GUVO-85554 format. One record per residue (C-alpha): z, x, y. Coordinates in steps of 0.02 Angstrom, whole numbers, padded with zeros to 5 digits, always signed. Layout:
BEGIN
ZXY
...
This chain:
BEGIN
+11782+10903+01712
+11741+10851+01896
+11577+10881+01974
+11582+10980+02140
+11437+10966+02249
+11399+11094+02402
+11246+11136+02511
+11184+11301+02440
+11166+11383+02269
+11253+11531+02352
+11398+11445+02402
+11394+11354+02229
+11408+11524+02141
+11551+11589+02246
+11662+11430+02230
+11620+11418+02046
+11699+11583+02020
+11859+11522+02096
+11869+11356+02011
+11825+11410+01840
+11771+11316+01688
+11866+11145+01735
+11729+11108+01871
+11543+11101+01869
+11491+11156+02034
+11315+11107+02088
+11208+11122+02251
+11122+10987+02345
+11007+11116+02432
+11046+11027+02607
+11017+10853+02663
+10945+10753+02514
+10886+10613+02615
+10792+10588+02790
+10715+10480+02896
+10530+10458+02841
+10407+10521+02972
+10322+10365+03008
+10342+10212+03121
+10496+10099+03093
+10615+10220+03016
+10741+10169+03166
+10722+09995+03208
+10792+09945+03383
+10743+09774+03349
+10858+09761+03202
+11020+09826+03260
+10947+10010+03238
+10928+09994+03063
+10878+10157+02979
+10769+10178+02823
+10812+10334+02728
+10719+10416+02582
+10748+10550+02456
+10649+10699+02492
+10541+10748+02361
+10604+10914+02328
+10778+10829+02321
+10751+10709+02172
+10776+10847+02047
+10932+10903+02128
+10986+10719+02133
+10952+10705+01944
+11049+10867+01907
+11207+10783+01990
+11171+10626+01900
+11158+10706+01733
+11316+10800+01759
+11418+10644+01801
+11346+10567+01633
+11506+10666+01553
+11615+10673+01702
+11721+10542+01794
+11763+10632+01947
+11628+10685+02108
+11705+10793+02236
+11602+10817+02392
+11634+10990+02467
+11499+11026+02597
+11531+11108+02759
+11671+11050+02878
+11579+10972+03025
+11473+10832+03058
+11319+10891+02976
+11420+10923+02814
+11507+10757+02832
+11330+10678+02841
+11273+10776+02685
+11422+10707+02592
+11385+10529+02647
+11202+10541+02602
+11252+10611+02425
+11372+10458+02405
+11240+10338+02462
+11095+10416+02349
+11213+10414+02201
+11299+10238+02228
+11226+10158+02078
+11301+10290+01969
+11470+10308+02048
+11523+10122+02008
+11662+10187+01891
+11688+10364+01955
+11809+10443+02065
+11738+10495+02234
+11830+10619+02355
+11793+10734+02495
+11865+10907+02526
+11839+11031+02662
+11878+11212+02684
+11849+11336+02833
+11830+11482+02716
+11761+11510+02531
+11921+11593+02474
+12019+11553+02309
+12173+11503+02426
+12074+11391+02554
+11971+11307+02403
+12139+11282+02305
+12220+11215+02450
+12072+11101+02491
+12073+11020+02317
+12263+10967+02338
+12216+10872+02494
+12060+10762+02448
+12006+10614+02568
+11867+10502+02591
+11703+10536+02686
+11754+10523+02873
+11666+10365+02946
+11671+10420+03132
+11595+10589+03097
+11458+10512+02999
+11426+10383+03132
+11418+10522+03266
+11282+10608+03149
+11192+10435+03141
+11192+10409+03325
+11129+10593+03358
+10990+10573+03220
+10937+10410+03292
+10926+10467+03465
+10827+10622+03411
+10709+10516+03315
+10687+10380+03449
+10648+10514+03580
+10538+10626+03474
+10447+10489+03387
+10409+10374+03547
+10393+10521+03683
+10284+10644+03576
+10138+10529+03565
+10152+10492+03749
+10121+10683+03772
+09983+10700+03654
+09887+10555+03736
+09915+10607+03917
+09944+10788+03915
+09805+10883+03802
+09886+11032+03723
+10068+10980+03715
+10140+10968+03533
+10312+10869+03551
+10453+10828+03656
+10630+10824+03597
+10792+10753+03664
+10893+10931+03695
+10734+11056+03666
+10654+10984+03829
+10801+11007+03926
+10829+11181+03872
+10633+11218+03906
+10670+11147+04079
+10805+11282+04102
+10683+11418+04066
+10545+11353+04172
+10643+11326+04327
+10720+11498+04307
+10536+11569+04317
+10484+11464+04463
+10645+11534+04552
+10585+11702+04508
+10416+11665+04578
+10480+11595+04733
+10596+11749+04766
+10566+11844+04917
+10628+12009+04902
+10739+12080+05056
+10763+12268+05101
+10921+12346+05135
+10983+12522+05130
+11147+12623+05072
+11199+12797+05124
+11290+12891+05005
+11382+13072+05025
+11418+13208+04913
+11591+13274+04963
+11698+13405+04910
+11885+13445+04913
+11953+13606+04983
+11979+13658+04795
+11776+13641+04772
+11786+13482+04667
+11640+13353+04710
+11642+13174+04717
+11523+13041+04789
+11561+12904+04924
+11476+12764+05003
+11464+12727+05188
+11571+12574+05225
+11597+12586+05421
+11477+12625+05544
+11508+12617+05737
+11683+12553+05694
+11614+12403+05617
+11637+12357+05429
+11452+12368+05353
+11383+12207+05276
+11239+12219+05132
+11105+12186+05256
+11165+12287+05410
+11052+12441+05363
+10897+12343+05352
+10761+12470+05383
+10737+12665+05347
+10763+12690+05540
+10938+12611+05523
+10980+12717+05388
+10924+12874+05473
+11042+12828+05612
+11185+12818+05501
+11144+12975+05411
+11149+13057+05580
+11313+12966+05624
+11391+13044+05471
+11312+13210+05477
+11380+13243+05668
+11559+13199+05616
+11702+13294+05530
+11772+13196+05387
+11951+13196+05324
+12038+13095+05185
+12126+12938+05270
+12203+12866+05118
+12216+12891+04928
+12276+12721+04835
+12301+12719+04641
+12350+12555+04561
+12376+12530+04386
+12280+12411+04295
+12245+12329+04131
+12107+12244+04025
+12160+12112+03896
+12052+12097+03745
+11918+11963+03721
+11946+11804+03619
+11873+11800+03438
+11707+11735+03412
+11649+11557+03406
+11468+11514+03378
+11395+11526+03549
+11477+11691+03592
+11434+11775+03419
+11252+11723+03450
+11270+11798+03630
+11353+11966+03566
+11233+11978+03425
+11081+11959+03536
+11156+12095+03671
+11200+12231+03547
+11067+12203+03412
+10929+12116+03490
+10964+11988+03347
+10888+11812+03389
+11002+11656+03370
+10922+11604+03207
+10931+11766+03136
+11114+11782+03188
+11155+11609+03101
+11065+11666+02946
+11154+11820+02922
+11314+11744+02957
+11274+11588+02842
+11251+11717+02696
+11427+11807+02746
+11505+11635+02738
+11437+11583+02573
+11487+11750+02502
+11665+11717+02561
+11665+11868+02691
+11699+11762+02839
+11760+11587+02902
+11642+11440+02934
+11517+11508+03071
+11475+11343+03171
+11628+11319+03271
+11684+11283+03457
+11868+11338+03416
+11939+11511+03459
+12116+11482+03387
+12170+11579+03236
+12274+11519+03088
+12446+11598+03101
+12436+11686+02932
+12262+11761+02995
+12352+11827+03151
+12491+11910+03057
+12367+11989+02943
+12265+12055+03083
+12425+12129+03161
+12475+12215+02992
+12283+12288+02982
+12300+12340+03162
+12474+12432+03122
+12408+12504+02964
+12239+12571+03043
+12289+12626+03219
+12484+12637+03229
+12621+12521+03287
+12575+12552+03473
+12406+12454+03462
+12517+12300+03415
+12573+12203+03565
+12743+12144+03560
+12698+11958+03525
+12542+11874+03446
+12398+11831+03559
+12351+11644+03590
+12183+11587+03647
+12148+11410+03712
+11954+11358+03708
+11874+11351+03885
+11704+11285+03834
+11649+11107+03899
+11665+10975+03758
+11743+11080+03626
+11766+10967+03495
+11767+11029+03308
+11933+11071+03243
+11893+11240+03167
+11955+11406+03173
+11867+11550+03263
+11744+11650+03158
+11837+11787+03073
+11844+11889+02922
+11932+11805+02774
+12021+11979+02732
+12069+12075+02873
+12097+12225+02767
+11912+12225+02710
+11837+12341+02836
+11650+12357+02861
+11654+12534+02773
+11701+12429+02604
+11566+12299+02620
+11395+12312+02526
+11274+12191+02591
+11113+12179+02673
+11092+12279+02846
+11091+12118+02955
+11245+12046+02877
+11330+12220+02876
+11312+12241+03071
+11356+12070+03110
+11507+12083+02988
+11559+12244+03079
+11537+12157+03239
+11652+11997+03186
+11773+12115+03111
+11804+12223+03258
+11806+12089+03386
+11942+11988+03271
+12048+12143+03258
+12027+12181+03443
+12080+12013+03504
+12255+12048+03431
+12269+12225+03495
+12372+12293+03642
+12277+12285+03812
+12199+12436+03880
+12295+12522+04034
+12199+12616+04164
+12231+12690+04336
+12105+12631+04470
+12091+12738+04631
+12023+12713+04797
+11994+12846+04917
+11940+12817+05110
+11867+12959+05196
+11829+12938+05386
+11803+13019+05552
+11936+13042+05684
+11858+12932+05815
+11840+12795+05681
+11659+12779+05702
+11609+12813+05509
+11712+12781+05350
+11662+12806+05175
+11743+12752+05014
+11754+12829+04837
+11819+12724+04694
+11852+12776+04511
+11959+12744+04361
+12056+12827+04217
+12088+12747+04056
+12276+12804+04019
+12295+12705+03854
+12132+12630+03757
+12220+12486+03678
+12088+12359+03607
+11943+12470+03675
+11975+12588+03529
+11869+12484+03411
+11776+12361+03533
+11694+12328+03697
+11590+12173+03744
+11414+12193+03788
+11345+12156+03958
+11220+12030+04026
+11101+12116+04148
+11187+12210+04285
+11377+12163+04280
+11432+12307+04392
+11528+12474+04334
+11721+12506+04362
+11671+12683+04425
+11684+12852+04370
+11827+12973+04357
+11880+13052+04527
+11957+13228+04555
+12122+13259+04624
+12111+13209+04810
+12257+13232+04939
+12274+13121+05091
+12236+13217+05252
+12133+13350+05190
+11960+13392+05247
+11818+13314+05153
+11669+13446+05151
+11507+13362+05175
+11360+13406+05050
+11203+13309+05043
+11192+13148+05130
+11060+13025+05055
+10996+12859+05117
+10940+12745+04974
+10821+12596+04987
+10859+12444+04894
+10782+12262+04873
+10866+12108+04823
+10816+12060+04643
+10765+11890+04568
+10879+11797+04453
+10836+11871+04279
+10742+11792+04142
+10850+11710+04006
+10873+11799+03849
+10929+11701+03705
+11109+11759+03729
+11114+11699+03910
+11011+11545+03878
+11148+11496+03755
+11286+11543+03870
+11207+11425+04007
+11185+11285+03889
+11359+11296+03832
+11419+11294+04007
+11311+11138+04039
+11380+11052+03897
+11199+11041+03810
+11197+11051+03627
+11337+11105+03500
+11368+11249+03385
+11258+11177+03247
+11102+11155+03367
+11101+11310+03474
+11002+11424+03361
+10868+11286+03313
+10842+11222+03487
+10809+11406+03552
+10703+11429+03398
+10597+11258+03419
+10527+11293+03589
+10463+11460+03534
+10396+11391+03377
+10300+11262+03481
+10213+11385+03596
+10312+11336+03746
+10399+11491+03768
+10369+11669+03716
+10490+11810+03689
+10447+11974+03772
+10556+12121+03763
+10700+11996+03722
+10669+11895+03882
+10604+11707+03863
+10446+11669+03973
+10369+11512+03988
+10199+11492+03924
+10077+11376+04028
+10097+11226+03899
+10286+11235+03914
+10255+11233+04116
+10144+11081+04097
+10268+10981+03972
+10415+11014+04092
+10320+10952+04252
+10254+10804+04153
+10436+10761+04098
+10519+10792+04264
+10397+10670+04341
+10390+10535+04227
+10556+10548+04110
+10663+10639+04246
+10828+10553+04193
+10799+10616+04014
+10785+10797+04056
+10931+10797+04180
+11064+10924+04133
+11204+10796+04171
+11135+10661+04081
+11103+10759+03920
+11287+10826+03931
+11356+10650+03955
+11265+10591+03811
+11351+10739+03704
+11508+10680+03763
+11474+10505+03710
+11435+10584+03537
+11598+10663+03535
+11687+10503+03575
+11605+10427+03435
+11659+10572+03319
+11840+10538+03377
+11813+10353+03332
+11834+10302+03523
+11663+10217+03543
+11545+10116+03439
+11390+10215+03398
+11269+10062+03415
+11320+10037+03574
+11272+10204+03638
+11103+10187+03551
+11087+10012+03634
+11116+10076+03811
+11005+10229+03784
+10860+10123+03712
+10857+09996+03845
+10818+10115+03985
+10704+10233+03880
+10594+10101+03804
+10564+10033+03987
+10521+10214+04045
+10402+10225+03900
+10318+10063+03957
+10291+10132+04127
+10175+10267+04066
+10066+10155+03956
+09938+10128+04089
+09940+10312+04144
+09765+10403+04134
+09751+10578+04101
+09669+10610+04267
+09824+10550+04358
+09938+10646+04258
+09842+10806+04298
+09828+10759+04471
+10026+10736+04485
+10053+10903+04389
+09929+10992+04500
+10031+10944+04644
+10213+10982+04573
+10145+11153+04511
+10040+11178+04669
+10172+11317+04727
+10145+11419+04562
+09956+11377+04534
+09912+11417+04710
+10027+11539+04804
+10005+11576+04988
+09856+11704+05014
+09882+11858+05111
+09748+11813+05236
+09825+11647+05274
+09674+11564+05198
+09675+11407+05092
+09759+11446+04923
+09652+11315+04843
+09486+11378+04905
+09377+11434+04771
+09357+11631+04781
+09176+11622+04705
+09086+11491+04802
+09197+11460+04949
+09146+11284+04959
+09244+11200+04816
+09432+11186+04787
+09534+11233+04641
+09609+11097+04531
+09698+11090+04367
+09576+11042+04229
+09587+11011+04034
+09498+11117+03897
+09411+11048+03758
+09516+11162+03646
+09684+11082+03710
+09787+11154+03860
+09723+11170+04038
+09652+11297+04166
+09615+11307+04341
+09428+11274+04393
+09318+11244+04550
+09289+11071+04594
+09107+11114+04636
+09060+11118+04451
+08933+11128+04380
+08859+11216+04543
+08998+11331+04536
+09081+11383+04355
+09234+11482+04415
+09382+11466+04297
+09550+11559+04271
+09693+11527+04157
+09854+11457+04235
+09941+11628+04217
+09806+11716+04306
+09880+11854+04433
+09910+11767+04587
+09919+11896+04720
+09772+11986+04815
+09763+12129+04706
+09782+12027+04534
+09639+11907+04600
+09531+12058+04627
+09547+12104+04440
+09418+11976+04409
+09247+12068+04413
+09343+12248+04427
+09212+12381+04386
+09301+12490+04253
+09146+12621+04241
+08981+12634+04162
+08917+12662+03985
+08739+12691+03937
+08682+12653+04113
+08776+12480+04116
+08932+12436+04204
+09074+12380+04109
+09184+12246+04196
+09341+12160+04186
+09331+11970+04202
+09463+11831+04200
+09397+11681+04117
+09449+11510+04061
+09534+11573+03894
+09604+11744+03974
+09544+11915+04026
+09404+11996+03937
+09291+12151+03955
+09099+12145+03975
+08954+12265+03956
+08808+12226+04077
+08759+12062+04156
+08676+11906+04063
+08490+11918+04088
+08353+11797+04008
+08328+11920+03866
+08510+11935+03831
+08596+11778+03887
+08754+11841+03789
+08805+12021+03845
+08936+12112+03746
+09105+12051+03769
+09285+12070+03706
+09435+11976+03738
+09594+12075+03772
+09722+12070+03623
+09903+12001+03642
+10009+12119+03731
+09866+12210+03839
+09880+12156+04012
+09722+12156+04126
+09814+12294+04235
+09819+12420+04099
+09632+12413+04049
+09532+12576+04091
+09357+12616+04044
+09417+12703+03883
+09509+12544+03813
+09371+12427+03864
+09253+12537+03776
+09369+12535+03623
+09367+12347+03622
+09184+12337+03650
+09148+12449+03498
+09235+12345+03391
+09220+12307+03230
+09259+12486+03192
+09189+12563+03031
+09319+12653+02924
+09223+12706+02782
+09150+12659+02614
+09274+12580+02488
+09290+12715+02338
+09274+12570+02198
+09113+12476+02245
+09034+12573+02390
+09049+12430+02505
+09078+12448+02696
+09267+12438+02751
+09287+12383+02938
+09439+12352+03066
+09430+12231+03205
+09514+12107+03307
+09477+11931+03271
+09541+11747+03322
+09698+11781+03215
+09733+11955+03270
+09698+12132+03204
+09613+12144+03029
+09531+12257+02897
+09387+12183+02799
+09307+12226+02643
+09164+12117+02581
+09235+11943+02606
+09426+11991+02608
+09516+12000+02768
+09683+12067+02783
+09788+12059+02935
+09858+12217+03028
+10034+12218+03100
+09977+12295+03262
+09834+12296+03368
+09844+12477+03397
+09812+12520+03213
+09635+12443+03223
+09585+12606+03312
+09682+12725+03201
+09681+12656+03024
+09614+12769+02878
+09539+12724+02716
+09710+12745+02612
+09804+12640+02725
+09655+12515+02738
+09650+12500+02535
+09836+12479+02534
+09827+12317+02655
+09696+12253+02560
+09782+12273+02396
+09925+12194+02470
+09822+12045+02528
+09749+12030+02354
+09922+12033+02280
+09994+11889+02378
+09875+11763+02298
+09687+11704+02242
+09543+11714+02359
+09405+11580+02386
+09340+11602+02205
+09497+11528+02131
+09585+11363+02152
+09727+11413+02279
+09906+11344+02242
+10001+11254+02379
+10129+11373+02467
+10223+11202+02500
+10213+11016+02479
+10261+10932+02633
+10242+10757+02574
+10143+10599+02604
+10036+10570+02771
+10075+10408+02844
+09901+10342+02806
+09912+10410+02626
+09871+10567+02538
+09982+10730+02523
+09992+10864+02660
+10008+11028+02595
+10031+11211+02664
+09895+11316+02584
+09850+11498+02577
+09696+11533+02675
+09571+11685+02701
+09629+11684+02880
+09805+11643+02858
+09897+11484+02809
+09847+11320+02843
+09893+11127+02830
+09786+11030+02720
+09762+10836+02722
+09613+10765+02622
+09461+10864+02698
+09554+10914+02860
+09626+11101+02862
+09722+11139+03016
+09777+11312+03046
+09960+11371+03061
+09989+11436+03224
+10039+11634+03201
+10215+11609+03242
+10241+11480+03127
+10308+11529+02952
+10227+11433+02807
+10387+11414+02723
+10479+11336+02877
+10350+11202+02930
+10399+11025+02901
+10281+10861+02887
+10311+10801+03063
+10273+10979+03129
+10114+10967+03025
+10053+10807+03083
+09997+10848+03261
+09902+11002+03193
+09800+10877+03078
+09791+10759+03218
+09721+10891+03329
+09600+10956+03207
+09537+10779+03161
+09509+10748+03344
+09404+10902+03367
+09283+10878+03217
+09249+10691+03256
+09180+10668+03087
+09319+10708+02973
+09368+10572+02850
+09539+10542+02783
+09579+10540+02598
+09517+10391+02502
+09685+10305+02487
+09698+10302+02685
+09527+10250+02712
+09549+10088+02612
+09708+10049+02730
+09607+10087+02890
+09429+10137+02947
+09501+10209+03099
+09531+10402+03133
+09717+10431+03128
+09719+10456+03328
+09636+10299+03361
+09755+10201+03253
+09901+10272+03345
+09823+10214+03512
+09838+10025+03452
+10028+10028+03446
+10114+09970+03617
+10221+10131+03657
+10368+10051+03738
+10411+09952+03575
+10346+10057+03428
+10288+10236+03401
+10106+10282+03354
+10119+10315+03153
+10046+10479+03161
+10177+10580+03253
+10351+10618+03192
+10506+10683+03288
+10591+10850+03229
+10654+10820+03049
+10807+10917+03089
+10930+10861+03202
+10971+11027+03252
+10795+11057+03321
+10820+10927+03460
């Protein structure tokens, strides 16, 4: 028997069903080796030698494959048909090398997990593709060199920053620069005039003024209300007749089938599905054999699939929906390199109504099936009509447009979603005859303002990255996810908004490493990786050229002081941090003392804030994202009302907005305060909401089992219910004020079921591996949420980071930050023997330009950068 190795157990199960008992199908569970998260894993001084190690979790999978090979003479590597899949096969071959001396080893690929595709692949084995592997090695080395060397520079020079990546930093720059465009945008007023008109037969339609004073109106010609009123009078005072009616046939061709980027975009538009969730659902559909491979730049379809689609269309909708010849699509994407088909169903006759899978998978399959069939359907046919109505003297003219669909074609099953406002084709018009009178009804002036460019959604961000040639199908989802996990970007109503830390990181990189966050530079590097995968360029030549310049740039930052960095960033972000004041005064003048000037400062907890330079005489502070207009600035100190004879006010502090009851006195130096929870804007706070916050924690009642008090409140980690020493998180802030005893007991019971409390020895949720200074790093369940543990150092996980998803290199910065705060925390005994210095001090001893500090690591997964 032959041993077949694939990535996942789900894929193994499906393939085993098709291959039968003559094969042993095992899963590698992804990559079995990776670069250790420590200094020297990629060594530029020795021809970019890369030191790989088998992950602790992978050792048992390697053993299972080794055991199977004792009785079998052939190993078939059947991982995914792209660079990452080729790399997994290469790693397996390398890790098993000592066991393969007398074994036959081959590589097979298939684009769909169907019996026909797998049988065909088994008949055409090959060896691991060296060029594809070298392209992977180059990307992995580049991402390591950037992340492992640049991230420590960020940690030392920019407090609060977490990491930098080769592609994630460029993606972050796109979002930050779009936000700065929005902030710098100045709205411009303009007006339009529309008229309700009717035919002699009493049918109504709407027309817009296009000519005034015999001159065609441009967008800003009606700039004020007065201009609009003059235009209204000009229309009102004249009789109107229909000057022309023009009807033109038109058609709309279907969209091409999906590739990775367009699938992610459409899933975001139609379902609000993030790129990561989209690819997770698509992965499961692929492994179950329902769709073809989901990481692809290709939009072509296999000839047999085209014919199957045409047959399915004819069966379901009739012959008129099948075009006379098959449709052929050519890829327009920049740098399309993977020789894969589009993403399509493996069986065109398997309609969504027959599929029984999880809801997210069903919605995605429905989308893929409809788009695939629509791509081979007849065009939609319509009639577009333009009607011009005007006065006899030619002074005014109005236009009405509309359309009628005469044959729906592909629109019968599918129409693509739209990004923001992409216009409208117009409504259907009644029968209108040239030369007839147009009776005037209501004539309306409408005020408009130009709009700033919209914030990116995950869909439009992926679309932009694709246009610029940044990233590849296997990386889009992880790049977009990484910048959110790092806390650089947040998603609000499906829009991506940069956090202050994201702005600071972008400002730092564009000033000190500008070349490496340039769009053209990053796209050109992707082109070079494509050349390597085609066998047209030596990969170490690419690495050498990159490292020569990058290490020099690192060296230039070695002597930078934090003060210099903050001063430079303060200058760069000046227009955002200190916008012009309505009264024309100095934007940097302190609003409290008037004598000091505002500056960018660092907080002890990490991050930065705006503070008065006249400290400690003046203690004015505000967060970077504080309201910048005059009304917003006045929110600081706004009186919301009185309660018990004391004023309740809204304050804007260093750590964000909060409400306060009364003022500090000698007797009560700390008056009651409550921070605004996430999602509550300062503008939305009134007296009632402030009182609700100040009344917390709220007593829910007595627990029926032990008579202890059950409370609800908002803490450092969000809303919670508390019983004795047990805290259980609530999903929504508003529930704190409404939760009853039954619901509270349910939430507390769920918390108890998830794991032991403080009284029992908790088991790790995940083993991350060895710390560079020795000792295991683990993810543990905690009273206030999961945390990372190394020796006696416990570092809480950010709320948006799933404990199952965090990696060792992501955990190291959290440990480092916690250790630097505590000062007296000690490393495990094993590490203490090696060094007496704290991890951060040890890191500082290494020259940045040559080798990275041993504490920080680049993102483990290539896709994240």
